[in-house]
N, C-alpha and C positions, 0 to 999 in steps of 0.2 A: 441529464447530464450530457452534450456527445462528446465522442470521443477526445478532437480534435481541443477542444474545452478542458476538462481533465489530462491530458499529456502538455499541456502550458500550465499547469501548475504543478507536476512533478516534477518538471523540468524547472521548476524556479528553485529550488531546496538545494543550496549550496553544493556543488560537488557532485549533482545526480546524473546521472544517461540515461539514457535507453539503449536496449539490445534487443534480438530475438534470439536467443540459446535455444528457443527450444522447435520453432517454426516460421513462419513468416506473417502469422499473422497474431505471434501473443507477448505483445511486447511485456520488456521485464525493467524494472526500473531502480538503479541499483544505485546506494552512497560508497564509493570504493568500490569495494569488487563484490559490495553484500546487497543481497534484493532488498526491499521495505515495499515494493507492489509490484504487480501483478492484473493485469488489465486482460479479462475475457473479452476481444470486438467481434469475437465472431458469436458470440451469444444476444441474445435480443429480448427484455434490453439487456444493459452494458454491465461489465459483474471487474471488480474487483477484490484482489486478497490484496491483505493489510495486516501486515504486525501486531499483536495485540499481547498486552499484557493477558497472562489468563486468568484473574481472577475478574477483569475488565471484561473480556469473551464471552465469560458465563452470563452476566449481564447484562450486555449488547443481545447477546443469544435470547433471552429472553424477553428482554423489550421489543425488542422489533421482529417482526418476522422477514424480513429482508435483508437481517445478516445470520446466516450459518457459518458453520465448522468450512474452516479451511480447504477447498476446496482443493484435492492433491497436495494438499500441507500437514505441517504437523498441525493436528485440531486442536490444541492445546496452545498453541503461541500465533494459527494465523485465523483471520475472519474471513469472509467472503461477501461483502456484502454486494446486493442486486443493485443495480440503480435501476428500480423503476420508480420512483420521486417519490418513495413512500419518507425515504432517508431525506430531512433536512441537508440543503447543502451548506449550512457553518458546520453542525456532526462528522457529516466527511469531510469538510476540510480538519478538522479538529481532530479525526482518527487519521488521518494523511500525515499530519505534523505527526501523532502518537508514532507512527509507524518508523517514518524518519526519522524521529528522538533515539526509540529503541534501536535504532540498526546502530544511527551513532553512535550509542553509549558503551555497546560492544565493539568497538573500534581501540584500536591503539591507540596511545594519548599521542604518541608522535603523530602518528595518522590523523587523528581527529587536528593536534595540532598545525598540517599542513592545510588539511580544508582548510581551516580558518583564515591561514594564509593569501589563500586564491581572490 
């Protein structure tokens, strides 16, 4: 998957935004103030870090060579997906949605309601 398509998918989520807090080549996608995805565009192939349930993270890593413990992240809660074509797009989209929902669930009810009304 090319970055432009990935960025478009990530920005479709309600309240999502992109920023570059670390450098000019590492986009961070947030909902509110919390990160749900980080893309390494300077790597070939492209890779993305996504938040994940700790049990699911271990299962995914055991099933897919292209799913690794989160690079520079809490390895219990983050996976790095190497987008080399071995992960089906349907699974990638599900994991992006799961990451977004995990972050959304940790937001205060007030912030969740504000987001729902946007």
